[in-house]
C-alpha positions as CSV (number, residue, x, y, z in Angstrom):
1,M,15.8,-115.9,36.2
2,D,12.5,-114.9,36.2
3,K,11.3,-111.5,35.2
4,T,9.5,-109.6,37.4
5,D,5.8,-108.9,36.9
6,Q,6.1,-105.6,35.5
7,E,8.2,-107.0,32.4
8,Y,5.9,-109.9,31.8
9,V,3.0,-106.9,31.7
10,K,5.0,-105.3,29.3
11,Q,5.8,-108.3,27.3
12,C,1.9,-109.0,27.2
13,R,1.0,-105.8,26.1
14,N,3.7,-106.0,23.7
15,G,2.1,-108.7,21.4
16,H,3.2,-111.5,23.4
17,P,0.0,-112.6,25.5
18,D,1.4,-116.2,25.8
19,D,3.6,-114.7,29.0
20,F,0.5,-114.3,31.0
21,R,0.8,-118.0,31.8
22,F,4.3,-117.0,33.9
23,L,2.2,-114.3,35.8
24,V,-0.9,-117.3,35.9
25,Q,2.0,-120.0,37.3
26,R,3.3,-117.3,39.6
27,Y,0.1,-116.6,41.4
28,Q,-2.5,-119.4,40.9
29,R,-1.8,-120.8,44.5
30,P,-1.8,-118.0,46.6
31,L,-4.8,-116.5,44.2
32,F,-6.7,-119.7,45.3
33,A,-5.9,-119.9,48.9
34,Y,-7.1,-116.1,49.1
35,L,-10.5,-117.2,47.4
36,A,-10.7,-120.4,49.7
37,S,-10.4,-118.6,52.6
38,R,-13.6,-115.8,50.8
39,L,-15.5,-118.6,49.5
40,R,-15.1,-121.5,51.6
41,D,-15.4,-123.9,48.9
42,P,-12.8,-125.3,46.6
43,S,-14.7,-125.8,43.6
44,Q,-16.0,-122.4,43.6
45,A,-12.5,-121.1,44.5
46,E,-11.1,-122.6,41.5
47,E,-13.5,-121.2,38.8
48,A,-13.2,-117.5,41.1
49,A,-9.5,-117.7,40.2
50,Q,-10.1,-118.4,36.4
51,E,-12.8,-116.0,36.3
52,S,-10.0,-113.6,38.2
53,F,-7.3,-114.3,35.8
54,V,-9.5,-113.7,32.8
55,R,-10.9,-110.3,33.6
56,A,-6.6,-109.5,34.6
57,F,-5.7,-110.8,31.5
58,F,-8.4,-108.9,29.5
59,G,-7.9,-105.7,31.3
60,L,-4.1,-105.7,31.4
61,P,-4.3,-102.5,29.1
62,K,-6.2,-100.9,32.2
63,L,-3.2,-101.1,34.5
64,N,-1.7,-98.2,35.7
65,Q,1.3,-99.7,37.7
66,P,2.6,-102.8,36.2
67,E,4.5,-103.4,39.1
68,S,1.5,-103.9,41.3
69,F,0.4,-106.6,39.3
70,H,-0.4,-108.9,42.4
71,S,-2.5,-106.5,44.4
72,W,-4.5,-105.8,41.5
73,L,-5.0,-109.5,41.0
74,I,-6.3,-109.4,44.6
75,G,-8.6,-106.8,44.3
76,I,-10.3,-108.5,41.0
77,A,-10.4,-111.5,43.1
78,A,-12.3,-110.0,45.8
79,R,-14.8,-108.3,43.5
80,V,-15.3,-111.9,41.9
81,A,-15.9,-113.3,45.2
82,H,-18.2,-110.9,46.1
83,E,-20.1,-111.5,43.0
84,F,-20.1,-115.4,44.1
85,H,-21.2,-114.9,47.5
86,R,-24.4,-112.5,45.7
87,T,-25.0,-115.4,43.1
88,E,-25.1,-118.0,45.9
89,K,-27.6,-115.5,48.2
90,R,-29.9,-115.5,45.5
91,R,-30.1,-119.2,44.6
92,A,-30.2,-119.9,48.2
93,E,-33.4,-121.1,49.5
94,T,-35.5,-119.2,52.1
95,P,-33.5,-119.6,55.2
96,A,-34.5,-121.8,58.2
97,S,-34.8,-119.0,60.3
98,T,-34.9,-115.2,60.0
99,E,-31.8,-114.5,62.6
100,A,-29.5,-117.1,60.7
101,A,-30.5,-114.7,57.4
102,A,-29.8,-111.5,59.2
103,V,-26.5,-112.9,60.6
104,E,-25.2,-113.9,57.4
105,S,-26.3,-110.9,55.6
106,A,-24.2,-108.9,58.5
107,G,-21.4,-110.9,58.1
108,E,-21.2,-110.5,54.3
109,R,-21.5,-106.6,54.7
110,E,-18.4,-106.7,57.6
111,E,-16.6,-108.5,55.3
112,Y,-17.3,-105.8,52.2
113,L,-16.5,-103.1,54.4
114,L,-13.3,-104.7,55.3
115,D,-12.5,-104.9,51.2
116,E,-13.6,-101.3,51.0
117,A,-11.2,-100.2,53.4
118,I,-8.5,-102.2,52.2
119,A,-9.0,-100.9,48.5
120,A,-9.1,-97.3,49.6
121,L,-5.5,-97.3,51.0
122,P,-2.6,-96.1,49.0
123,E,-1.1,-98.7,46.6
124,S,2.0,-99.1,48.9
125,Q,0.2,-99.6,52.1
126,R,-2.5,-101.9,50.3
127,E,0.3,-103.9,48.8
128,V,1.8,-105.0,51.9
129,I,-1.7,-105.8,53.6
130,L,-2.3,-108.1,50.9
131,L,0.8,-109.7,50.9
132,R,1.2,-109.8,54.9
133,Y,-2.5,-111.3,55.5
134,Y,-4.2,-112.9,52.3
135,E,-0.7,-114.2,51.1
136,G,0.6,-115.0,54.6
137,L,4.0,-113.6,54.4
138,S,6.4,-112.4,57.2
139,C,7.2,-109.0,57.1
140,Q,10.9,-109.7,55.8
141,D,9.0,-112.0,52.8
142,V,7.1,-109.0,52.0
143,A,10.5,-106.6,51.6
144,D,12.0,-109.5,49.8
145,R,9.1,-109.6,47.2
146,L,8.6,-106.2,46.7
147,Q,12.3,-105.3,47.3
148,T,12.0,-102.7,49.2
149,P,13.8,-102.2,52.8
150,L,12.1,-103.9,55.9
151,G,11.8,-100.4,57.5
152,T,9.5,-99.5,54.9
153,V,7.2,-102.0,54.8
154,T,6.6,-101.9,58.5
155,K,6.3,-98.4,58.3
156,N,3.5,-99.0,55.2
157,L,1.8,-102.1,57.4
158,S,1.9,-99.3,60.5
159,R,0.2,-96.5,58.5
160,A,-2.2,-99.0,56.8
161,Y,-3.4,-100.4,59.9
162,A,-4.0,-97.0,61.2
163,G,-6.2,-96.3,58.1
164,L,-8.3,-99.3,58.3
165,R,-8.9,-98.7,62.1
166,Q,-9.9,-95.3,61.4
167,R,-12.0,-96.0,58.3
168,L,-13.7,-99.0,60.3
169,Q,-14.3,-97.4,63.2
170,S,-16.2,-94.5,61.5
171,Q,-18.7,-96.9,60.2
172,P,-22.0,-97.0,61.9
173,Q,-21.9,-99.3,64.8
174,T,-24.3,-101.6,63.0
175,E,-22.3,-102.1,60.1
176,R,-18.9,-102.7,61.4
177,R,-17.2,-106.0,62.8
178,N,-14.6,-106.2,65.5
179,E,-12.1,-107.0,62.6
180,Y,-10.7,-103.3,63.1
181,E,-9.6,-104.5,66.5
182,L,-7.4,-106.8,65.1
183,L,-5.4,-104.3,63.9
């Protein structure tokens, strides 16, 4: 039987860094899928996934809740994807039109606001949001993965939606996107 994330993190911290490969094997596909959806370029997504795993490996001593490794890793990947977007933006030639540049910039800002709102959620709510929407798991699959009752998962999702809705609606109109309407 596979060990839990918490057990692998503990092993890595206790002088067995080779055990990190089991975490990589467990999360490389979901992490790549998440990054591919954010970056829309498979080669960039692959590079960003590698960078995310490297940062996670070196950041293991700072991980306060080893049982939340997956959501912590997704948070790292979100920052890496944001850095890739900024780098690409700097490299880009002058856009064909100022309007196109403004629309692209607004879209990036809106995506960043959503990422910030998710990061501000309590750990239990953030984790179910990440598993449900970034990994595409059903509520039952999330409950199985977290080894919690289905009712707890749905309660945390409901509270997360409310928190995201409140945070996104409090943004000035020019800074927010209609993503909160999906919640």
